[in-house]
C-alpha positions in Angstrom: 165.6 105.2 82.0 166.0 107.8 79.3 165.0 106.8 75.7 165.2 108.5 72.3 162.4 107.7 69.9 162.5 108.2 66.0 160.2 106.9 63.3 160.3 106.6 59.5 164.0 107.6 59.3 164.5 106.2 55.7 168.4 106.0 56.0 168.7 104.9 52.5 167.7 108.6 51.3 170.7 109.8 52.9 174.4 110.1 52.4 177.0 108.9 54.8 177.6 112.3 56.2 173.9 113.1 56.7 173.5 109.6 58.5 176.4 110.3 60.7 174.9 113.7 61.7 171.7 112.0 62.6 173.3 109.4 64.6 175.3 112.1 66.4 172.2 113.9 67.2 170.8 110.8 68.9 174.1 110.5 71.1 174.0 114.1 72.1 170.7 113.3 73.9 172.5 110.7 76.1 169.8 108.1 76.1 170.0 104.7 77.7 168.2 103.2 74.7 166.8 104.1 71.2 163.3 103.1 69.8 162.8 103.2 66.1 159.2 102.5 64.8 159.8 101.3 61.2 160.7 102.4 57.8 164.4 102.3 58.5 165.7 101.5 55.0 164.8 99.1 52.2 165.5 95.2 52.1 168.9 95.4 50.4 170.3 97.9 52.6 168.5 97.2 55.9 171.1 95.1 57.6 174.1 97.4 56.5 172.3 100.5 57.8 171.2 98.9 61.0 174.7 97.8 61.8 176.0 101.3 60.8 173.5 103.0 63.3 174.3 100.5 66.0 178.2 101.1 65.7 177.5 104.9 65.7 175.2 105.1 68.7 176.6 102.4 70.9 173.6 101.6 72.9 170.5 99.3 72.6 168.4 99.8 69.6 164.9 98.4 69.8 162.9 98.5 66.6 160.1 97.3 64.4 160.0 97.3 60.6 157.8 99.3 58.2 156.6 98.6 54.8 159.5 100.3 53.1 161.8 97.9 54.9 160.5 95.0 52.8 160.8 96.9 49.4 162.7 94.8 47.0 162.4 91.7 49.0 159.7 89.6 50.7 158.2 89.8 54.0 159.0 86.4 55.3 162.6 86.5 53.9 163.3 89.8 55.5 161.9 89.0 58.9 163.5 85.6 59.1 166.9 86.8 58.0 166.7 89.8 60.3 165.6 87.5 63.2 168.7 85.2 62.9 171.1 88.1 62.2 170.0 90.2 65.2 170.6 87.2 67.5 174.4 87.6 66.6 174.4 91.4 67.0 174.7 93.0 70.4 172.4 95.8 70.9 170.0 95.2 68.1 166.6 94.0 69.1 164.0 93.3 66.5 160.7 93.3 68.6 158.6 91.3 66.1 160.6 88.2 66.9 161.9 88.8 70.4 158.9 88.8 72.6 158.9 91.0 75.6 161.8 93.0 77.0 162.1 94.2 80.4 163.3 97.8 80.6 162.7 98.4 84.3 161.2 96.2 87.1 157.9 97.9 86.4 158.0 98.5 82.6 158.0 96.1 79.6 158.6 96.8 75.9 156.7 94.8 73.1 156.3 95.5 69.5 155.3 94.2 66.0 155.7 95.7 62.6 152.0 95.7 62.0 150.3 96.3 58.6 147.5 98.5 57.3 144.8 95.6 57.2 142.2 97.1 54.9 139.5 97.0 57.6 139.2 100.8 58.2 138.0 103.2 55.5 136.5 102.1 52.2 138.9 99.7 50.5 136.6 98.8 47.6 136.2 102.4 46.5 139.7 103.6 47.3 141.7 104.9 44.2 144.9 104.5 46.4 147.6 102.0 45.3 150.7 101.9 47.3 154.2 101.1 46.0 154.1 98.1 48.3 151.9 96.2 45.7 154.8 96.7 43.1 158.0 96.5 45.3 157.2 93.7 47.9 157.2 90.3 46.5 154.1 89.2 48.5 151.9 91.7 46.7 153.1 91.5 43.2 150.7 89.8 40.6 147.9 89.8 43.1 144.4 91.1 42.1 142.6 93.5 44.3 140.7 91.0 46.2 143.9 88.9 46.8 145.7 92.1 48.1 142.8 92.8 50.6 143.1 89.1 51.7 146.9 89.6 52.2 146.3 92.8 54.1 143.8 91.0 56.4 146.3 88.1 57.1 149.2 90.5 57.9 147.0 92.6 60.4 145.9 89.3 62.0 149.3 88.0 62.3 150.5 91.2 64.2 147.4 91.1 66.3 147.9 87.3 67.4 151.6 88.1 68.2 150.8 91.1 70.2 148.0 89.5 72.0 150.4 86.9 73.2 153.3 89.1 74.3 150.9 91.6 75.9 149.2 89.0 78.0 152.8 88.0 79.2 153.8 91.6 79.8 150.7 92.5 81.8 151.0 89.7 84.0 154.2 91.0 85.5 154.5 94.6 84.7 152.1 97.6 85.4 153.5 99.6 82.4 153.9 98.5 78.9 155.3 100.3 75.8 154.2 98.9 72.5 156.1 99.7 69.3 154.3 99.3 65.9 154.7 101.0 62.5 151.2 101.4 61.6 148.7 103.3 63.7 146.4 100.7 65.4 143.3 102.9 65.3 141.9 105.2 62.6 141.8 108.0 65.2 145.6 107.6 65.5 146.0 107.8 61.7 146.9 111.6 61.6 147.2 113.7 58.4 147.6 117.4 58.9 145.9 117.5 62.2 143.0 115.3 61.4 142.1 111.7 60.9 143.0 110.2 57.5 140.1 109.8 55.0 138.5 106.6 53.9 140.7 106.3 50.7 144.0 106.0 52.8 142.7 104.3 56.0 142.7 100.9 54.5 146.5 101.1 54.1 147.5 103.4 57.1 145.7 101.9 60.2 145.5 98.2 61.6 142.1 97.5 63.2 143.2 94.0 64.3 146.0 95.4 66.4 143.7 98.2 67.7 141.1 95.6 69.0 143.8 93.7 70.8 144.9 96.9 72.6 141.4 97.7 73.5 140.7 94.2 74.8 143.8 94.0 76.9 143.2 97.5 78.3 139.8 96.6 79.2 140.9 93.3 80.9 143.7 95.1 82.8 142.4 98.5 83.8 145.2 98.7 86.4 147.9 98.7 83.9 149.0 101.6 81.5 149.8 101.0 77.8 151.4 103.4 75.5 151.7 102.7 71.8 154.3 104.5 69.6 153.8 104.4 65.9 154.6 106.1 62.7 153.8 105.4 59.0 151.7 108.5 58.2 154.5 111.0 58.6 152.2 113.3 60.7 152.2 113.6 64.5 149.2 113.2 66.8 148.3 111.7 70.2 144.9 110.0 71.0 143.8 108.8 74.5 141.5 105.8 73.7 141.1 104.8 77.4 142.2 106.2 80.7 145.3 103.9 80.6 145.7 103.5 76.8 147.4 106.1 74.6 148.6 106.0 71.1 151.2 108.5 70.0 152.0 108.8 66.2 155.3 110.2 65.1 155.9 112.6 62.3 158.7 112.2 59.6 160.2 113.7 56.4 161.8 112.0 53.7 165.5 112.7 53.5 165.5 114.5 56.9 165.2 112.3 59.8 165.0 113.6 63.3 164.4 112.6 66.8 160.7 112.4 67.6 161.2 112.7 71.3 163.5 112.1 74.2 161.8 111.0 77.6 162.3 109.3 80.7 159.9 106.4 81.4 158.8 108.1 84.5 157.5 111.1 82.4 155.9 108.9 79.9 153.8 107.2 82.5 154.1 109.6 85.3 151.7 112.3 84.5 148.3 112.6 82.8 149.9 115.4 80.7 151.1 114.3 77.1 154.5 114.9 75.9 154.9 116.9 72.8 157.0 115.6 69.6 159.9 117.9 69.5 161.5 118.5 66.0 158.6 117.2 64.0 156.3 120.1 64.8 153.4 120.4 67.1 151.3 117.2 67.6 147.6 117.2 67.5 145.8 115.5 70.4 142.3 114.0 71.2 140.5 112.1 73.6 138.0 109.4 72.9 135.2 107.8 74.8 134.7 104.0 75.3 133.0 103.7 72.1 135.7 105.4 70.1 133.9 108.8 69.5 136.2 111.8 69.8 135.0 114.0 72.6 137.5 116.7 72.7 140.5 117.9 70.7 143.4 120.4 71.3 146.2 121.6 69.4 
């Protein structure tokens, strides 16, 4: 099975011709399916642009949402509306509400939007304030402590969902791909070849989801898990355990590109790591069981 993966494509930044060119570049790769790890558009344009993409590529599109997809809306409203709408659209699969999907007899696909849950880095001292807090209804008018509480709740919600679907997937499949928007480990929060700093980590990594991935990989060492994510707009790969790897995709506003095209056999078939294609060279690192980096390469 051949898959195209893209992330943080921000289709609302493009005109119709630019979107058509991007969709054509996907079709040129002749994939069997397309994965998108969030930041597709903004709430008012999300359905329209998803439908436009679906009609253009004419193949299954599996996706999760990113923070930008909720701009000018609320999280629950966007998710609930999209869940019901996707049930009526052939070929559009919103993984945050779908459960697990069988890709092959040995490989399952799961996913959830995720959220930077405020647990990594130093939230109390961070001067960072994302546009989320002004443009997503759930955060508007919240004080700093309430924002942190909301970040915790969103991270926990993602972790609870993924724990349930991963348990089901790993009971029947030896290989699982997990799509999420936000890097699930601070080590996967890449910025210019290094881990993001303590000011940005609260918003750009989800500790709760990372703990779920570590726990299920510890419980099922016979199974392989690869997580694909975005959000940071910088590429990198980290091997957390022998059978747990996180690949973070790169992106550029106004110029979406294919992050990678791969066969499932290649993704799980070798110990080598595949390189993101058009987004530049990925950084990679290996972590020990305690999460300490023990080697990096460019």
